[in-house]
C-alpha positions in Angstrom: -134.5 -73.8 -17.0 -135.8 -77.3 -17.5 -136.2 -79.2 -14.1 -136.8 -82.9 -14.4 -140.1 -83.5 -12.8 -140.1 -87.3 -13.0 -138.6 -88.0 -9.6 -142.0 -89.5 -8.2 -141.3 -92.4 -10.4 -138.0 -93.1 -9.0 -137.7 -96.6 -7.4 -136.3 -95.6 -3.9 -136.4 -99.2 -2.6 -134.0 -100.5 -4.8 -136.3 -103.6 -5.8 -134.4 -104.3 -8.9 -131.0 -104.1 -7.3 -129.1 -107.5 -6.4 -129.6 -108.7 -2.8 -126.0 -107.5 -1.6 -126.7 -104.0 -3.0 -130.0 -103.3 -1.3 -129.9 -101.1 1.8 -131.2 -102.8 4.9 -132.6 -101.0 7.8 -131.1 -101.1 11.2 -133.4 -103.9 12.6 -132.5 -106.2 9.7 -128.9 -105.7 10.3 -129.2 -106.2 14.0 -131.2 -109.4 13.8 -128.6 -110.7 11.3 -125.9 -109.8 13.7 -127.4 -111.6 16.7 -128.2 -114.8 14.5 -124.6 -114.8 13.7 -123.4 -114.2 17.1 -125.6 -117.2 18.3 -124.3 -119.5 15.6 -120.6 -118.8 16.2 -118.3 -119.8 19.0 -118.8 -117.9 22.2 -115.5 -115.7 22.7 -116.7 -112.9 25.1 -114.4 -113.6 28.2 -115.0 -110.1 29.8 -115.5 -111.6 33.2 -112.5 -113.8 32.8 -110.2 -110.6 32.6 -111.4 -109.7 36.2 -110.8 -113.0 37.6 -107.3 -113.0 36.0 -106.4 -109.4 36.4 -104.0 -109.9 39.4 -101.9 -112.2 37.2 -102.2 -110.1 34.1 -101.2 -107.0 36.2 -98.2 -109.0 37.5 -97.3 -110.4 33.9 -97.7 -107.1 32.3 -94.5 -105.9 34.1 -92.7 -108.1 31.8 -94.9 -108.8 28.8 -97.1 -106.9 26.4 -100.8 -107.3 26.4 -100.5 -108.9 22.9 -98.0 -111.4 24.4 -100.3 -112.2 27.4 -103.2 -112.6 24.9 -101.2 -114.9 22.8 -100.0 -117.0 25.8 -103.5 -117.4 27.0 -104.8 -118.5 23.5 -101.7 -120.9 22.8 -101.1 -122.3 26.2 -104.5 -122.3 27.9 -106.9 -122.1 24.7 -108.5 -118.9 26.3 -109.4 -116.1 24.0 -108.8 -112.9 25.7 -108.1 -110.1 23.2 -105.0 -107.8 23.7 -107.6 -104.9 23.5 -109.7 -106.2 26.5 -106.4 -106.9 28.4 -105.1 -103.3 27.6 -108.4 -101.9 28.7 -108.2 -103.6 32.0 -104.6 -102.6 32.5 -105.3 -98.9 31.7 -107.8 -98.6 34.5 -106.2 -100.5 37.2 -108.4 -98.9 40.0 -111.6 -100.3 38.4 -110.0 -103.7 37.6 -108.7 -104.3 41.1 -111.9 -103.1 42.7 -114.0 -105.5 40.3 -111.6 -108.3 41.3 -112.0 -107.5 45.1 -115.9 -107.6 44.6 -115.3 -111.1 44.0 -113.4 -111.8 47.3 -114.9 -109.2 49.6 -117.6 -111.2 51.1 -114.9 -113.8 52.1 -112.3 -111.1 53.4 -115.3 -109.5 55.4 -116.1 -112.9 57.0 -112.6 -113.7 57.9 -111.9 -110.1 59.3 -115.1 -110.5 61.6 -114.0 -113.9 62.6 -110.4 -112.9 63.6 -111.9 -109.7 65.2 -110.1 -107.5 62.8 -111.3 -104.0 62.5 -109.7 -103.5 59.1 -108.5 -105.5 56.0 -104.7 -105.0 56.8 -104.4 -108.8 57.1 -104.9 -108.9 53.2 -101.2 -107.7 52.9 -99.6 -110.1 55.3 -97.5 -113.0 53.9 -99.3 -116.1 53.3 -97.6 -117.7 56.4 -98.6 -114.9 58.7 -102.3 -114.9 57.4 -102.6 -118.6 58.1 -100.9 -118.2 61.5 -103.1 -115.4 62.4 -106.3 -116.7 61.1 -105.7 -120.1 63.0 -105.2 -118.1 66.3 -107.5 -115.2 65.4 -110.3 -116.4 67.9 -108.2 -117.1 70.7 -109.4 -120.6 70.3 -106.5 -123.0 71.2 -107.9 -125.4 68.5 -107.4 -122.8 65.7 -107.8 -124.1 62.2 -108.5 -127.7 63.5 -111.4 -126.2 65.8 -112.9 -124.6 62.6 -113.1 -128.1 60.9 -114.1 -129.9 63.9 -117.4 -127.3 64.3 -117.7 -127.5 60.6 -118.2 -123.6 60.3 -118.9 -123.6 56.6 -118.8 -119.9 56.3 -115.5 -119.4 57.8 -114.1 -122.6 55.9 -115.4 -121.4 52.6 -114.2 -117.9 53.2 -110.7 -119.1 54.1 -110.7 -121.3 51.0 -111.7 -118.4 48.7 -108.8 -116.2 50.5 -106.2 -118.8 49.9 -107.1 -119.7 46.4 -107.8 -116.2 45.1 -106.1 -113.7 47.2 -102.9 -115.4 48.9 -101.9 -117.1 45.9 -101.1 -113.7 44.3 -97.5 -112.6 45.1 -97.2 -110.4 48.0 -95.5 -107.7 46.0 -98.3 -107.7 43.5 -100.9 -107.4 46.5 -98.9 -104.5 47.8 -99.1 -102.8 44.4 -103.0 -103.2 44.4 -103.1 -101.5 48.0 -103.4 -98.0 46.8 -106.1 -99.0 44.3 -108.1 -100.5 47.0 -107.4 -97.9 49.7 -110.8 -96.5 49.9 -112.4 -99.7 50.4 -109.7 -101.1 52.9 -109.3 -97.9 54.9 -113.2 -97.9 55.9 -112.5 -101.3 57.5 -115.1 -103.9 58.3 
């Protein structure tokens, strides 16, 4: 049986191959990938999906993830893939909790200011929230008193809650409640 013993002379590095046919090691590939990523337009909006999640959640009742993605791109010039949207919608507990992370410091400040032992106020209507926070300290001046005394923590917290939480429909906030139950049940 004649076995060929010339394998020690075989060029395993493909030096004679054309550039596109040469095998590359993982480091070369990785460096090229990072270089390409740095030279192209930034499109990773992973954090944006959390900020928009309550609105995506509500819109998903009537629209597909692909339609939401298309709307964001066409109408707002925001690149958020349907896959990213679907991933957020498929794990609503994680997404709602990540969103709540962004407002919890403000929610805590207002709960302490109004002497509330829970986050129940998060599920009031916007009007009831405004009424209760204005009179929450038994201060006859209410909201005006806050502004007069320039308590920036309370003003900032109130602004965050009005802009990020109470702008969400009450119906959607109520749908979020079961996902946030473990956090809000513990109270302040």
